[in-house]
N, C-alpha and C positions, 0 to 999 in steps of 0.2 A: 563579431556578432556579441549582443549581449542579451541575456536571460536574467528573467527575474521567477526566484523561488521563494514559495511560502515553504515554511515547516524544513528550510533549510537545515537546520542545525539536528534534527529526526535521525530515525536509522537508513531510512533511504534518500533523504534530503544530504545527510555528509558523503552518501556513497554515488549521489549525481555530483556536489560540488568537485567531490576530487574527478570525478573522468574530465566535466567540464574546465578545469584548471589544466589537465596534461592533455586536452586537446586545444589550449588558449582558447576557449570560451571565455569572455565576460561573463561575472555574475553577481546582480545585483543580490540582495533577499530582504524581504521582512521581519522583525523580531519581535514580540512583546514585551521585552525585555533591553533599557537601553544600554546595560551594561557587554549587553552581546552585540553592539556597531563595533563594526571594525570597519578602516578606513583605505582600502590599496588601491589602485590600478583595478584590479581585476577582480576586487572581491567588497562590493559596497555596501555594507547597511543601513536598514534606512525602520524606523519606528512605524509599528501599526501598534492597535489594538481593535481587530473585529467588533467587542459587543460594543461597541461606541461609536463603529464605524471613521474611528480616525487612524488616518495614512498619511503617511510624508510620499507629498504629490514629486517629488524628486527620483523618487523608486523608477518612476515609469522612463527618462529621459535616456533614449538612445535603447529600448529594449522595445525588440520585434517579438519576443513567446515569455507565455507565464508560464508557468509549471506552477502547482499550484497540489503541495502536497501536507496543508493544513488540516488539526481537525483534534483531538483530545483522543487519549486510547485510550480504545477498546478492554485494555488489558485488567480495571479497576472495577471495584465492584460495584455490581450494576442499582446501586442506589434508586431513586426515582428524580433524586435533584441530579445526582452524576449520566444518568441515563439522557437529560434533559440539555448537560454538557456536552455529551457525545454529539445530540444530535447541531445544539447551536453553534458549537466551534468550525464545522462544516460551514452550514447555511451563511453566516454570519460572516464569516470570512470570502467567500463567494460573493456579497451581497456588497459588501464593501469594497472588494475592487470592479463590482460592475457602477456601482456609484460615483468613483473614483474616476474612472473612464469614461464615463459622461458626461464628467463637467469640464474636462479639456482635451485640446490637440492633442493625441500622441501616436507612437508608430507601429503600437500592439495589433500584430495580425492574427495570433494564433496562441489560444487556451489549450491547454496540455493539464486535465486535474487527475488527480490518481481517484479510484472510488474501488471497489472490493468485487471478489464473489461471495462475500455475504447477500447479497442482490438473490443467488439462485436458491431455488427449493431441494430441501435436503433427504437427497435419493440415492440409493446404493446402485442405481441402476442407468436414471436417465443423465446421458450425455448432453450438457449444456455446452452450446455454440453462441456468441455474444447476439444473432437475433432468433435463435430459436431457444427457448428456451423460459421455465415454468417460473414463475416470483416464488418469494420464500414467505413464509406466514406468521414470519418470526419480526423482532425489533430490529436487530442486524438487516434486514430486505426491509423495512419501513426509510429505516436511517438511508442506505444506498440509494434506495429511488427517491429521496428528498434530496440529497445532494449533486444526482444526474441531473436533477434536474432544475435545480440552484445551476449547476454549470450550463445548462441548454443556455438558460438566461443571457448568456454573456454573446449568446449569437445573435442577439435583438440590438447589438452595438454592431458586427459584420464581422466581429469575427471568428476564427473555426474552431470550433469546439470538438478537442479529442477526451473520450474519457477513457481510462485505464484502471480495468477492475484488475486489479493485485492480489494474487492468492499468499500462501503463506510462506513471506518471508526469510531464506533460511541466509546466515549472517554469523561471521564469529564477533563482532559485536553485540551482542544481545539480542532481544527477542524470542519468538520462537526456539530456533535450536538450543537456544540457554536453560529456558526452562524445561528441553527436555532430556539435556546432559547432563544437569546437576544431580538429578536425582540417580541415573543411571551410575554418576563417578559414587553418590554414597548407597549403589547397593539397592536402593528402593525404585529403582526406574520399575515401569510398567507398564503394557499397551491400555488407551483408555476406551472405558466403553468393552464393544466389542471388539473394538481395535480393526471390523472392517471399512469403517466409515474413510472416505477416501480424501486425501487431502491435495490438494492441489498446490503444488511449489512452484519454489522458483528462484534461484541462487542472485543474492544484492548484485553482485555485478553485473548478470544478464540483465536483472530491471530494469538497471542504471542504464545501460545501452539498450534498450527495449524504450527509454523512454527518449534518449540520444536519437534513434533511426526515426521515430518519431517526427521527429522537430524538423531532424532534418530530411527525411518525407515529406512533408505537410502533410503526414495522413489526418484526415478526418475522422471520426465516429470510436463507435468501440470496441476496442482491443481488450482480450483477455491478458493479463499480465500472467500466465504460468507456464514451466515448464511441456513439453508436448507428452511427459512421462507419470501423472501421477498416481500415487501409490499409496493401501492402507494406511492407519495409523499403526498400524501391527509391523506391517515390512519396515516404515518411516523408525520408531521405535530402536526394530531390531537392528538394522543397518547404523545407528550409530552406537548402538552396545558392539556391536563387534567390528566397527572405526577404534570407537577406545578400549578392545579385548574386557570389556567385562558383563559378567554373566547376568541377565534377564531371570530373579529367581523366582519373583514375586508374582503372582496370578492377576488376570487384567483386574485394575480397578472398574469398579462396577459405577454403572451410572448413577443409579440413583444416589451413593456415597459423593460423586459428583458436584450431584444438584443440589446435596444435603450443603458443601463445602462453598460453591460457588452459587448456589439459587440459578435468577433465569443465565448468569453469564455463561455457564454450563454448554452454552449452545457452540463458546468458539470452537472447544475442542470435543463435542458428540456429532457436529452435524456434519453432515457429510457430502461437498458438491466434486461433483467428478468434471470437467472443466477443460474445453478442448483452445490449443493454442494455434488450429489451424489455421486463422483466419491473418494473424500476424506472419506467420512462417509465408503466409499465400504473398505476403509484399518482398521479398527478399531476405527479413531478421532471419538471421542464421545464432543459436545457441548456443556459446559454448561448454554451457553444462544442459543436456538434455536428459542425463539421467541418473539419477539419485547419488550411484554410489561413487559417481567420481566426484560428485558437487560436496558431499559428507568430507571424503576424503581430503579435497582443499580449505575445507573450511577447517576439518578438525588436526 
C-alpha cells in the first residue's frame, strides 16, 4: 500500500508518517520546499506549489489514498492578508490535487481531508454531532465550510471523500499543549476567559490511528476527530498544572484582555465547542486515550 500525504511535515503529518512506517505502509509526500525532498523506498518526496497549481505528476504513482493535511497555521495573527492565506492554502491545495488527477489515469480511490471543529457554533450547551449541528458565524467556521466544500469536489472524479473535523490536538511535539504548558511552568498560567468553554481534544497518537482506521475501513463522510470526553478550559489547564506540579496562582485571563492581545484570533481560545465522537466509535474505533488525565500523563 502507498499513501500520498500533503502536510506530512506538520504536527499531525509527522505522527501519521511515523505510524505508517511502523505498519510498513509506504508514503509519498508533497512539499513546497525542494530542500525537504527525500527519496527512499518507503518515503518519497515530491515538489508542489498549490498557489500556482504546480505539482509533480509522479506523486500519484501507486497511490490508492490521499491524506490531505495542507493548510497554513491559524495560530498567527489574523491580519487581512494572513486570513486570506489561511483560506487560500486550504482551497488551493485541494484544487491543485483535483486538477492534477483529472488530467491523468491514476489508481487513487479515496481522499481523506483534514477539517476542523471550528465549523461548529460557539456554545456552552449544544452537543455537536457530524450531521446535527449549528454552524458558527465567525471566520474559522467560514474557512471550514469552504475547505470541506473543496474536498467534496474531488468526489466529482469518482473518489470517496472523508473529512475529519479535528479538535485540540495534544502532543509533546508542540501545538496547543506547549502553549498552555509554558506559562504554567513560569508560574503565569491561568484559565482563559471564563474557563467554562469546552475544549474537544484528542491525543496525537489517537488522531493518527483514527486516520489509519478511516483509510483501512474505507469510511466515507464526516467524522469528528475528538476524544469521547471533552473538558472545559479550566479543567484542561488544571490537569496540566497538576501533572507539572505547579500552582495556578493568577486569576483567569479576562476575555477582553485576550481580545486586545490577539484580536479576532482570540476566537481560537475563547470559543466553546462540545463535540461528539459517537460516530467514529460506532465504526469500531477504540481510543487509547479517552480520558484527559492519562493523555496528559503520557505526554508530560
